[in-house]
C-alpha positions as CSV (number, residue, x, y, z in Angstrom):
1,M,143.3,-68.9,-82.5
2,R,140.0,-70.0,-80.9
3,V,136.7,-68.6,-82.1
4,A,133.2,-69.2,-81.0
5,S,131.0,-71.7,-82.8
6,G,128.0,-70.4,-84.6
7,S,126.5,-69.8,-88.1
8,R,128.5,-70.4,-91.2
9,G,129.2,-68.0,-94.0
10,A,130.8,-65.2,-92.1
11,H,133.0,-62.7,-93.9
12,P,136.6,-63.7,-93.9
13,G,137.8,-60.3,-92.7
14,Q,135.6,-60.7,-89.7
15,L,137.0,-64.1,-88.9
16,Q,140.5,-62.7,-88.9
17,A,139.5,-60.0,-86.4
18,A,138.8,-62.4,-83.6
19,I,140.9,-62.3,-80.4
20,P,141.5,-64.9,-77.7
21,F,138.7,-65.4,-75.3
22,T,141.0,-64.7,-72.4
23,V,141.8,-61.2,-73.8
24,T,138.1,-60.5,-74.2
25,Y,137.3,-61.5,-70.7
26,V,140.1,-59.3,-69.3
27,V,139.1,-56.3,-71.4
28,I,135.3,-56.5,-70.7
29,G,136.1,-57.2,-67.0
30,I,138.2,-54.1,-66.8
31,S,135.4,-52.2,-68.5
32,G,132.9,-53.4,-65.9
33,L,135.3,-52.6,-63.1
34,C,135.7,-49.0,-64.4
35,A,132.0,-48.5,-65.0
36,L,130.9,-49.4,-61.5
37,G,133.9,-47.9,-59.9
38,A,133.2,-44.6,-61.7
39,E,129.5,-44.8,-60.7
40,V,130.6,-45.1,-57.0
41,V,133.0,-42.2,-57.2
42,W,130.7,-39.9,-59.3
43,T,127.6,-40.6,-57.2
44,R,129.5,-39.5,-54.2
45,L,131.0,-36.4,-55.8
46,L,127.7,-35.3,-57.5
47,S,125.9,-35.8,-54.3
48,L,128.1,-33.0,-52.9
49,L,127.1,-30.8,-55.7
50,L,123.4,-31.6,-56.0
51,G,122.5,-32.6,-52.5
52,A,122.5,-36.0,-50.9
53,T,118.8,-36.8,-51.4
54,V,117.2,-39.9,-52.7
55,Y,116.3,-37.9,-55.8
56,T,119.9,-37.0,-56.6
57,F,120.8,-40.7,-56.4
58,S,117.9,-41.5,-58.7
59,I,118.9,-38.8,-61.2
60,I,122.5,-40.0,-61.4
61,L,121.5,-43.7,-61.7
62,A,119.0,-42.8,-64.5
63,V,121.6,-40.9,-66.5
64,F,124.0,-43.8,-66.0
65,L,121.5,-46.4,-67.2
66,F,120.3,-44.2,-70.0
67,G,123.9,-43.9,-71.3
68,L,124.6,-47.6,-71.0
69,G,121.4,-48.4,-72.9
70,I,122.0,-46.0,-75.7
71,G,125.7,-46.9,-75.9
72,S,124.8,-50.6,-76.0
73,A,122.4,-50.0,-78.9
74,L,125.0,-48.0,-80.8
75,G,127.7,-50.6,-80.1
76,A,125.5,-53.4,-81.3
77,A,124.8,-51.6,-84.6
78,L,128.5,-50.9,-85.0
79,A,129.4,-54.5,-84.3
80,R,127.0,-55.8,-86.9
81,S,128.3,-53.5,-89.6
82,S,132.0,-53.6,-88.8
83,R,134.6,-55.9,-90.4
84,N,137.0,-55.3,-87.5
85,P,135.1,-55.2,-84.1
86,V,138.4,-55.7,-82.3
87,R,139.7,-52.4,-83.4
88,H,136.4,-50.7,-82.4
89,L,136.5,-52.3,-79.0
90,G,140.1,-51.1,-78.5
91,I,139.3,-47.6,-79.7
92,S,136.2,-47.4,-77.4
93,Q,138.4,-48.3,-74.4
94,L,141.0,-45.8,-75.4
95,L,138.3,-43.1,-75.8
96,L,137.1,-43.9,-72.2
97,A,140.4,-42.3,-70.9
98,P,139.6,-38.8,-72.1
99,A,135.9,-39.4,-71.3
100,V,136.7,-40.1,-67.7
101,A,139.1,-37.2,-67.6
102,W,136.3,-35.0,-69.0
103,S,133.9,-36.1,-66.2
104,A,136.6,-35.6,-63.5
105,Y,137.3,-32.0,-64.8
106,M,133.6,-31.2,-65.0
107,I,132.8,-32.5,-61.5
108,H,135.9,-31.1,-59.8
109,G,136.7,-28.0,-61.8
110,S,133.6,-26.7,-63.7
111,L,130.2,-27.7,-62.5
112,P,130.7,-26.5,-58.9
113,Y,131.2,-22.9,-60.2
114,W,128.3,-22.7,-62.5
115,P,126.2,-19.7,-61.4
116,I,123.3,-21.7,-60.0
117,A,122.0,-20.9,-56.5
118,P,119.6,-23.1,-54.6
119,S,117.7,-20.0,-53.5
120,L,116.7,-19.2,-57.1
121,T,113.6,-21.4,-56.7
122,Q,111.8,-23.3,-54.1
123,S,110.4,-25.8,-56.6
124,P,112.4,-29.1,-56.5
125,W,111.2,-29.9,-60.0
126,I,113.0,-26.9,-61.5
127,S,116.1,-27.8,-59.5
128,F,115.9,-31.4,-60.7
129,Q,115.9,-30.3,-64.3
130,L,119.2,-28.4,-63.6
131,D,120.6,-31.4,-61.8
132,L,119.6,-33.7,-64.7
133,M,121.3,-31.4,-67.2
134,R,124.5,-31.2,-65.2
135,C,124.6,-35.0,-64.8
136,V,124.1,-35.6,-68.5
137,W,126.8,-33.0,-69.3
138,A,129.3,-34.6,-66.9
139,I,129.0,-38.4,-67.2
140,L,127.0,-39.3,-70.3
141,P,130.0,-39.5,-72.7
142,A,131.7,-42.2,-70.6
143,T,128.5,-44.2,-70.0
144,L,127.9,-44.3,-73.8
145,L,131.3,-45.9,-74.3
146,W,130.8,-48.4,-71.5
147,G,127.5,-49.3,-72.9
148,A,129.1,-49.9,-76.4
149,S,131.8,-52.1,-74.9
150,F,129.7,-55.2,-74.2
151,P,128.3,-55.8,-77.8
152,L,131.7,-54.9,-79.3
153,A,133.4,-57.4,-76.9
154,L,131.0,-60.1,-78.0
155,A,131.6,-59.4,-81.7
156,A,135.4,-59.3,-81.1
157,A,135.4,-62.7,-79.4
158,A,133.0,-64.3,-81.9
159,G,135.1,-63.3,-84.8
160,G,132.2,-62.8,-87.2
161,R,130.3,-65.9,-86.2
162,R,127.1,-65.9,-84.3
163,A,127.8,-65.7,-80.6
164,S,126.7,-68.9,-78.8
165,G,124.8,-68.7,-75.5
166,R,127.9,-70.0,-73.7
167,L,130.0,-67.2,-75.1
168,V,127.4,-64.5,-74.2
169,A,127.2,-65.9,-70.7
170,A,131.0,-66.0,-70.3
171,V,131.4,-62.4,-71.4
172,Y,128.5,-61.4,-69.2
173,V,130.1,-63.1,-66.2
174,A,133.4,-61.4,-66.8
175,N,131.8,-58.0,-67.1
176,T,129.7,-58.6,-64.0
177,A,132.6,-59.9,-62.0
178,G,134.6,-56.8,-62.9
179,A,131.7,-54.6,-61.9
180,I,131.5,-56.2,-58.5
181,V,135.2,-55.9,-57.9
182,G,135.1,-52.2,-59.1
183,A,132.2,-51.3,-56.8
184,L,133.9,-52.9,-53.8
185,A,137.4,-51.6,-54.5
186,F,136.4,-48.0,-55.1
187,T,134.0,-48.0,-52.1
188,F,136.1,-49.6,-49.5
189,W,139.7,-49.1,-50.6
190,L,140.6,-46.8,-53.4
191,T,138.4,-43.7,-52.7
192,P,138.9,-43.6,-48.9
193,G,142.5,-44.8,-49.2
194,F,143.7,-42.5,-52.1
195,G,141.0,-39.9,-52.6
196,S,138.7,-39.2,-55.5
197,Q,141.4,-37.5,-57.5
198,D,143.6,-40.6,-57.6
199,A,140.6,-42.9,-57.9
200,Q,139.7,-41.2,-61.2
201,R,143.3,-41.3,-62.3
202,I,143.2,-45.0,-61.8
203,L,140.0,-45.2,-63.9
204,I,141.8,-43.4,-66.7
205,V,144.8,-45.7,-66.6
206,L,142.7,-48.9,-66.5
207,S,140.5,-47.8,-69.4
208,A,143.5,-47.0,-71.5
209,L,145.2,-50.3,-70.5
210,A,142.1,-52.2,-71.7
211,G,142.4,-50.4,-75.0
212,V,146.1,-51.0,-75.4
213,I,145.7,-54.7,-74.6
214,T,143.0,-55.0,-77.3
215,L,144.9,-53.1,-80.0
216,A,148.4,-54.4,-79.2
217,I,147.4,-58.0,-80.0
218,R,146.5,-56.9,-83.5
219,A,149.7,-54.8,-83.8
220,W,152.2,-57.4,-82.4
221,P,155.0,-57.8,-83.3
222,P,155.5,-54.2,-84.5
223,W,158.1,-55.3,-87.1
224,K,155.7,-57.7,-88.8
225,S,154.4,-55.0,-91.2
226,A,154.3,-51.3,-91.7
227,R,150.7,-51.3,-90.5
228,H,151.8,-52.9,-87.3
229,A,154.6,-50.4,-86.8
230,A,152.3,-47.5,-87.3
231,A,149.8,-49.0,-84.9
232,A,152.6,-49.4,-82.3
233,V,153.6,-45.8,-82.7
234,A,149.9,-44.7,-82.3
235,L,149.7,-46.7,-79.1
236,A,152.8,-45.1,-77.8
237,L,151.4,-41.6,-78.5
238,A,148.1,-42.7,-76.8
239,A,150.1,-43.7,-73.7
240,I,151.7,-40.2,-73.6
241,L,148.3,-38.6,-73.9
242,V,147.0,-40.8,-71.1
243,L,149.8,-39.6,-68.9
244,R,148.8,-36.0,-69.7
245,L,145.2,-36.8,-68.9
246,V,146.1,-38.4,-65.6
247,D,148.2,-35.3,-64.6
248,G,145.3,-33.0,-65.6
249,V,142.8,-34.5,-63.2
250,P,142.1,-31.6,-60.7
251,P,142.0,-32.2,-56.9
252,L,138.7,-32.3,-55.1
253,P,137.9,-28.7,-54.0
254,G,137.7,-28.5,-50.3
255,A,135.1,-25.7,-50.7
256,L,132.9,-28.2,-52.5
257,V,133.0,-30.6,-49.6
258,A,132.3,-27.7,-47.2
259,L,129.6,-25.8,-49.1
260,G,128.1,-28.3,-51.6
261,R,125.4,-27.0,-53.8
262,S,125.7,-23.5,-52.3
263,L,129.3,-23.2,-53.4
264,A,128.9,-20.9,-56.4
265,F,126.3,-18.7,-54.6
266,R,128.6,-18.3,-51.6
267,L,131.6,-17.5,-53.7
268,G,129.7,-14.8,-55.4
269,V,128.9,-12.9,-52.1
270,R,131.0,-9.9,-51.5
271,N,132.0,-8.5,-48.1
272,P,130.2,-5.2,-47.8
273,Q,133.1,-3.6,-46.1
274,T,136.1,-4.8,-48.1
275,G,134.3,-5.7,-51.4
276,E,136.2,-9.0,-51.5
277,R,134.4,-12.2,-52.5
278,Y,133.8,-14.8,-49.8
279,Q,136.5,-17.5,-49.7
280,P,136.1,-20.4,-47.2
281,N,139.2,-21.0,-45.1
282,I,139.5,-24.8,-45.3
283,L,141.5,-26.3,-42.4
284,Y,141.0,-30.0,-43.2
285,V,139.4,-32.1,-46.0
286,G,139.1,-35.9,-45.8
287,E,137.4,-38.5,-47.9
288,G,136.4,-41.4,-45.7
289,M,134.7,-44.7,-46.4
290,N,131.2,-43.3,-45.9
291,E,131.4,-39.5,-46.1
292,S,133.6,-36.7,-47.3
293,V,134.3,-34.3,-44.4
294,A,135.8,-30.9,-44.0
295,V,136.6,-28.3,-41.3
296,S,136.7,-24.6,-42.1
297,G,137.1,-21.5,-39.9
298,N,138.5,-18.1,-39.4
299,G,139.7,-18.4,-35.9
300,R,136.5,-17.1,-34.2
301,V,134.2,-19.8,-35.6
302,R,135.1,-23.2,-36.8
303,L,132.6,-25.3,-38.8
304,F,132.4,-29.1,-39.4
305,H,131.0,-30.1,-42.8
306,V,129.7,-33.4,-44.0
307,S,129.1,-33.9,-47.7
308,G,128.4,-30.2,-48.4
309,K,126.4,-29.5,-45.2
310,I,127.3,-27.8,-42.0
311,E,126.8,-30.4,-39.3
312,A,128.3,-28.6,-36.3
313,S,130.2,-25.4,-35.5
314,T,131.4,-23.2,-32.7
315,S,128.9,-20.5,-33.5
316,P,126.7,-19.5,-30.5
317,K,123.5,-21.1,-31.8
318,D,125.1,-24.4,-32.8
319,M,127.1,-24.6,-29.5
320,R,123.8,-24.0,-27.6
321,L,122.1,-26.8,-29.5
322,Q,125.0,-29.3,-29.0
323,R,125.1,-28.6,-25.3
324,M,121.3,-28.9,-25.0
325,L,121.2,-32.3,-26.5
326,A,123.3,-33.5,-23.6
327,E,122.6,-31.2,-20.7
328,V,118.8,-31.4,-20.8
329,P,118.6,-35.2,-20.5
330,A,121.6,-35.4,-18.2
331,L,120.1,-32.9,-15.7
332,I,116.6,-34.4,-15.9
333,H,118.0,-37.8,-15.0
334,P,118.8,-37.8,-11.2
335,R,122.1,-39.6,-11.5
336,P,123.2,-40.7,-15.0
337,R,126.0,-43.3,-15.1
338,S,126.0,-44.5,-18.7
339,V,125.5,-42.6,-21.9
340,L,125.1,-43.5,-25.6
341,I,125.7,-40.8,-28.2
342,V,124.4,-41.5,-31.8
343,G,126.5,-39.4,-34.2
344,F,129.7,-37.8,-33.1
345,G,129.7,-34.5,-35.0
346,A,132.3,-32.1,-33.6
347,G,132.1,-34.1,-30.3
348,V,130.6,-31.2,-28.4
349,T,127.5,-33.2,-27.3
350,A,129.6,-36.2,-26.3
351,G,132.1,-34.0,-24.6
352,S,129.3,-32.3,-22.6
353,F,129.0,-35.5,-20.5
354,V,132.7,-35.5,-19.6
355,P,132.3,-33.1,-16.7
356,Y,129.5,-35.0,-15.0
357,P,130.9,-36.7,-11.9
358,S,128.4,-39.6,-12.0
359,I,129.2,-40.6,-15.5
360,E,131.1,-43.9,-15.7
361,R,130.7,-45.0,-19.3
362,I,130.3,-43.0,-22.6
363,V,129.7,-44.9,-25.8
364,V,129.8,-43.1,-29.1
365,C,128.3,-44.7,-32.2
366,E,129.7,-43.1,-35.4
367,L,129.6,-44.4,-38.9
368,E,132.6,-42.5,-40.3
369,P,136.0,-43.1,-38.6
370,L,137.5,-39.8,-39.9
371,V,135.1,-37.8,-37.7
372,P,136.4,-38.8,-34.2
373,Q,139.9,-39.5,-35.4
374,R,140.6,-36.3,-37.3
375,V,137.8,-33.8,-37.1
376,S,137.5,-33.9,-33.3
377,Q,141.0,-32.4,-33.0
378,Y,139.8,-29.1,-34.3
379,F,137.2,-28.9,-31.6
380,R,139.2,-30.2,-28.7
381,E,138.6,-27.2,-26.4
382,E,134.8,-27.3,-27.0
383,N,134.4,-31.1,-26.7
384,F,136.7,-31.4,-23.6
385,D,139.0,-33.7,-25.6
386,V,136.3,-36.4,-25.3
387,V,138.2,-39.0,-27.5
388,S,141.0,-39.1,-24.9
389,D,138.7,-39.7,-21.9
390,P,139.2,-43.2,-20.5
391,R,135.4,-43.6,-20.0
392,V,134.8,-43.2,-23.7
393,Q,134.3,-46.1,-26.2
394,I,133.9,-45.2,-29.9
395,V,132.0,-47.8,-31.9
396,Y,132.3,-47.4,-35.7
397,D,129.0,-48.8,-36.7
398,D,125.5,-47.9,-38.0
399,A,123.4,-46.9,-35.0
400,R,120.6,-49.3,-35.8
401,H,122.9,-52.2,-36.3
402,Y,124.6,-51.4,-33.0
403,M,121.3,-51.4,-31.2
404,L,120.2,-54.6,-32.8
405,T,123.4,-56.4,-31.8
406,S,124.0,-55.0,-28.4
407,R,122.2,-55.8,-25.1
408,E,123.7,-52.9,-23.2
409,R,121.3,-50.4,-21.6
410,F,121.9,-46.7,-20.8
411,D,120.7,-44.0,-18.6
412,V,120.9,-41.4,-21.3
413,I,120.7,-41.8,-25.1
414,T,121.2,-38.7,-27.3
415,S,120.7,-38.9,-31.0
416,D,122.0,-36.2,-33.3
417,P,121.7,-37.8,-36.8
418,I,122.3,-36.1,-40.1
419,H,119.5,-34.0,-41.7
420,P,116.4,-36.1,-42.5
421,W,116.5,-35.2,-46.2
422,V,119.9,-37.0,-46.6
423,R,119.5,-40.4,-48.3
424,G,119.1,-43.1,-45.6
425,S,118.9,-40.9,-42.6
426,A,115.1,-41.1,-42.3
427,A,115.7,-44.6,-40.7
428,L,117.0,-42.7,-37.6
429,Y,113.7,-40.8,-37.4
430,S,111.4,-43.8,-37.6
431,Q,109.0,-45.3,-35.0
432,D,110.9,-48.6,-35.2
433,Y,114.2,-46.8,-34.4
434,F,112.7,-45.0,-31.4
435,E,111.4,-48.3,-30.1
436,M,114.9,-49.7,-30.3
437,V,116.1,-46.7,-28.3
438,R,113.5,-47.2,-25.7
439,R,114.5,-50.9,-25.3
440,H,118.1,-49.7,-24.6
441,L,117.1,-47.3,-21.9
442,N,117.3,-48.2,-18.2
443,P,114.2,-47.6,-16.1
444,G,113.9,-43.9,-15.7
445,G,116.3,-43.4,-18.7
446,V,116.1,-40.3,-20.8
447,V,116.5,-39.9,-24.6
448,S,117.1,-36.7,-26.6
449,Q,116.6,-36.3,-30.4
450,W,117.5,-33.5,-32.7
451,V,114.9,-32.2,-35.2
452,P,115.8,-29.3,-37.5
453,L,113.0,-26.9,-38.3
454,Y,114.7,-25.4,-41.4
455,Q,114.4,-27.0,-44.8
456,S,111.1,-28.5,-43.9
457,S,107.3,-28.0,-43.8
458,D,104.9,-28.0,-40.9
459,S,103.4,-31.3,-42.0
460,T,106.8,-32.9,-42.0
461,I,107.7,-31.5,-38.6
462,R,104.3,-32.7,-37.2
463,G,105.0,-36.1,-38.6
464,E,108.5,-36.2,-37.0
465,L,107.1,-35.1,-33.6
466,A,104.1,-37.5,-33.8
467,T,106.5,-40.4,-34.6
468,F,108.7,-39.7,-31.6
469,F,105.7,-39.2,-29.2
470,S,104.1,-42.5,-30.4
471,V,106.9,-44.2,-28.6
472,F,107.5,-41.6,-25.8
473,P,104.0,-40.3,-25.0
474,T,105.3,-38.2,-22.1
475,G,107.8,-36.5,-24.3
476,T,108.7,-32.8,-24.3
477,I,110.0,-30.3,-26.8
478,W,112.9,-27.9,-26.2
479,A,113.6,-25.0,-28.6
480,N,117.0,-23.7,-29.8
481,N,115.8,-20.3,-31.0
482,E,117.6,-17.8,-33.1
483,R,116.6,-14.3,-32.1
484,G,113.4,-15.7,-30.6
485,Q,112.5,-17.5,-33.8
486,G,112.5,-21.2,-34.6
487,Y,115.7,-23.0,-35.7
488,D,116.2,-26.3,-34.0
489,L,114.2,-28.5,-31.7
490,V,115.3,-31.1,-29.1
491,L,112.8,-33.8,-28.3
492,V,113.2,-35.4,-24.9
493,G,111.5,-38.7,-23.9
494,T,111.7,-40.7,-20.7
495,N,111.3,-44.4,-20.0
496,G,108.7,-43.8,-17.3
497,P,106.9,-40.9,-15.7
498,A,108.4,-37.5,-16.5
499,T,109.0,-34.9,-13.8
500,I,111.7,-32.2,-13.4
501,D,112.5,-31.2,-9.8
502,L,113.7,-27.6,-10.3
503,G,115.1,-27.3,-6.8
504,Q,117.0,-30.6,-6.9
505,V,118.5,-29.9,-10.3
506,E,119.6,-26.4,-9.3
507,A,121.1,-27.7,-6.1
508,R,123.2,-30.3,-8.1
509,L,124.3,-27.6,-10.5
510,R,125.5,-25.3,-7.7
511,S,127.5,-28.0,-5.9
512,P,131.3,-28.0,-6.3
513,D,131.2,-31.4,-8.1
514,Y,129.2,-29.7,-10.9
515,A,131.4,-26.6,-11.3
516,R,132.6,-27.7,-14.8
517,V,129.1,-28.6,-15.8
518,L,127.9,-25.1,-14.9
519,G,130.9,-23.7,-16.7
520,S,130.0,-25.4,-19.9
521,L,126.4,-24.2,-19.6
522,E,127.5,-20.6,-19.0
523,G,129.7,-20.8,-22.0
524,V,126.6,-21.0,-24.2
525,G,124.5,-18.5,-22.3
526,F,122.8,-20.6,-19.7
527,K,123.7,-19.2,-16.3
528,S,121.5,-21.6,-14.4
529,S,119.3,-24.6,-14.8
530,L,116.3,-22.3,-14.9
531,E,117.6,-20.6,-17.9
532,L,118.3,-23.9,-19.6
533,F,114.8,-25.2,-18.8
534,S,113.3,-22.0,-20.1
535,A,114.0,-23.5,-23.5
536,Y,111.0,-25.7,-22.9
537,A,108.6,-25.3,-25.8
538,G,105.8,-27.8,-25.2
539,R,104.9,-31.4,-24.7
540,N,102.8,-34.1,-26.4
541,A,99.9,-33.7,-24.0
542,D,99.4,-30.1,-25.1
543,L,99.8,-30.7,-28.9
544,G,97.0,-33.1,-29.5
545,S,95.0,-30.9,-31.9
546,W,98.2,-29.8,-33.8
547,L,99.5,-33.3,-34.2
548,A,96.1,-34.9,-35.1
549,G,96.3,-36.7,-38.3
550,A,100.1,-36.5,-38.6
551,E,101.7,-39.3,-40.5
552,I,104.0,-41.7,-38.6
553,N,107.4,-42.5,-40.2
554,R,107.8,-46.3,-40.1
555,D,110.5,-48.6,-41.5
556,R,107.9,-50.1,-43.8
557,R,106.9,-46.7,-45.1
558,L,109.8,-44.2,-44.8
559,W,107.9,-41.3,-46.3
560,L,110.2,-38.9,-44.6
561,Q,113.2,-39.4,-46.8
562,Y,111.1,-38.6,-49.9
563,R,109.2,-35.7,-48.5
564,A,112.2,-34.2,-46.8
565,G,114.1,-34.4,-50.0
566,L,111.5,-32.4,-51.8
567,E,111.4,-29.8,-49.0
568,S,115.1,-29.3,-48.7
569,Y,114.7,-26.2,-50.8
570,T,112.2,-24.5,-48.5
571,E,112.6,-22.2,-45.5
572,Q,109.6,-22.2,-43.2
573,E,111.1,-22.5,-39.8
574,V,109.8,-19.2,-38.5
575,D,106.2,-20.0,-39.4
576,I,106.5,-23.6,-38.0
577,Y,107.8,-22.4,-34.7
578,A,105.1,-19.8,-34.5
579,Q,102.5,-22.5,-34.9
580,L,104.2,-24.6,-32.2
581,A,104.5,-21.7,-29.8
582,R,100.8,-21.3,-29.7
583,F,100.5,-24.5,-27.7
584,R,103.2,-23.7,-25.1
585,R,101.9,-24.0,-21.5
586,F,103.5,-24.2,-18.1
587,P,102.8,-27.7,-16.9
588,D,102.7,-27.9,-13.1
589,D,102.9,-31.7,-13.2
590,L,106.1,-31.6,-15.2
591,F,108.1,-28.9,-13.4
592,V,107.8,-29.3,-9.6
593,G,109.4,-27.1,-6.9
594,S,108.6,-24.2,-4.6
595,D,106.5,-21.3,-5.8
596,S,109.5,-19.0,-5.8
597,L,111.4,-21.4,-8.1
598,K,108.4,-21.7,-10.4
599,R,108.1,-17.9,-10.6
600,A,111.8,-17.6,-11.3
601,F,111.6,-20.2,-13.9
602,M,108.8,-18.5,-15.7
603,G,110.5,-15.2,-15.5
604,S,113.7,-16.6,-17.0
605,A,111.8,-17.5,-20.1
606,G,111.6,-13.8,-21.0
607,Q,108.0,-14.1,-22.1
608,P,106.2,-16.2,-19.4
609,P,104.3,-19.2,-20.7
610,R,100.5,-19.0,-20.6
611,T,98.7,-21.0,-18.0
612,P,95.7,-23.1,-18.9
């Protein structure tokens, strides 16, 4: 049996405990594979529970690294004092099976139902303490064992001698290679292909396999001695236990994908009429390569969820927003032929372009394939079955990468990204991104951008608006109100001068070719173009004093993802919209038409805009 060279005078018992280098590399490679694979799976699952902000990722990573560091220190101390590090290495790998099963049960079956409501506090620091505690409770045991695996593997391979630099490097390479394979496999294959439940089952089996490989070498052949026979029986019992652990991994709750960190709070709400607790009716759950998605509904309203957040629905306010993102730019443009939609959602915005007779090409850029392929089927009526339209091309790519690699230009680009507090989404609210959008607009092209007022502060909203207007200085704001109060904004910019001919737009909308367009507008409460345009809420030229000093969100300084993450616990949309509404004016140079049309337009707003 080969052992590493090193210092002399080692204890004979330790020399006898060495195992072949190949076995050490396999075991520590499996350990690294499971550690990084688990981090991928658990980060994704805990982001559902804690919110997908940059702070959640940091908390999970901090707990993981803390566990590895403490476990490594404990493992090194044990390796120095142990006469049989091989046995301890094998036992640590076997213990990882119940530790992973513990984490799976905590994340799937326990933590989501802890009575913690996001509305209990608006302080992110208090919420972060709760998030940290839940992460420690769920994943620390396994990380301690993975941390102990490396020093124990070194001691097992060295057999009591001092580990040479070459041996340390070899074990390190095996561990790192396993970690790389685990991260890639669980990100791109196992989790999207089999789901998080089976992915964690695989982690349990692999961890147990590493332990069995290590201990079986010392216990083989079983008939060699009574100790070997007893060890073989113990390994057989351990295998039975592993099968029980695998069978006991609970499935991913669809309600967790749908409701995320609000799950426990929502389940505790009772129907005032029946007294029954709320139970979401989950119609579909899917775990894709990039996101976990769900569809819920009760027949009247269907909702599309991404990673614990409602991203689209058939409720009146959401349908109105989804139509506005398409209809406002499509009607402002005199004759749109090509359209790019960033973010598919339920497909309602993309589908709103289908009835336009002038549209020849619709490109949809979506990161998660499950959304158009599976989710869109639950909203087929509302999105006009857009995925089946021959004019539609769906590109599965990041929007920024697509724009950097494509030379195509469009008449309309509508961008409906995920909430700005979600990790990584701030890049779709940056000045650099809007400059890419402008470069992909044809002359006279129009862009629309969604901005949520909720879960944000006025300084953040001012920064988002100022960032957009820094690229589209003639930009305008359109409000999707709820009972006359703020909820969503649609920002509209043009690649050139901005004017809206009320008469020309109304004439188009009343022509027979636009009957389906008018029907889609009427379905969300807009009986004419005047009612649609009455959602006008202001423009850059009138907001100079309010936007003065606002911070620009740039790629080199993506402050939005950090500030929005801290503000995801706040609800200030009513106050923010009230501040914005103070600057609302009727711009004669933007809306042109006859005096009668202008009066009708102002009257359709309910409360006529003030004139300068």
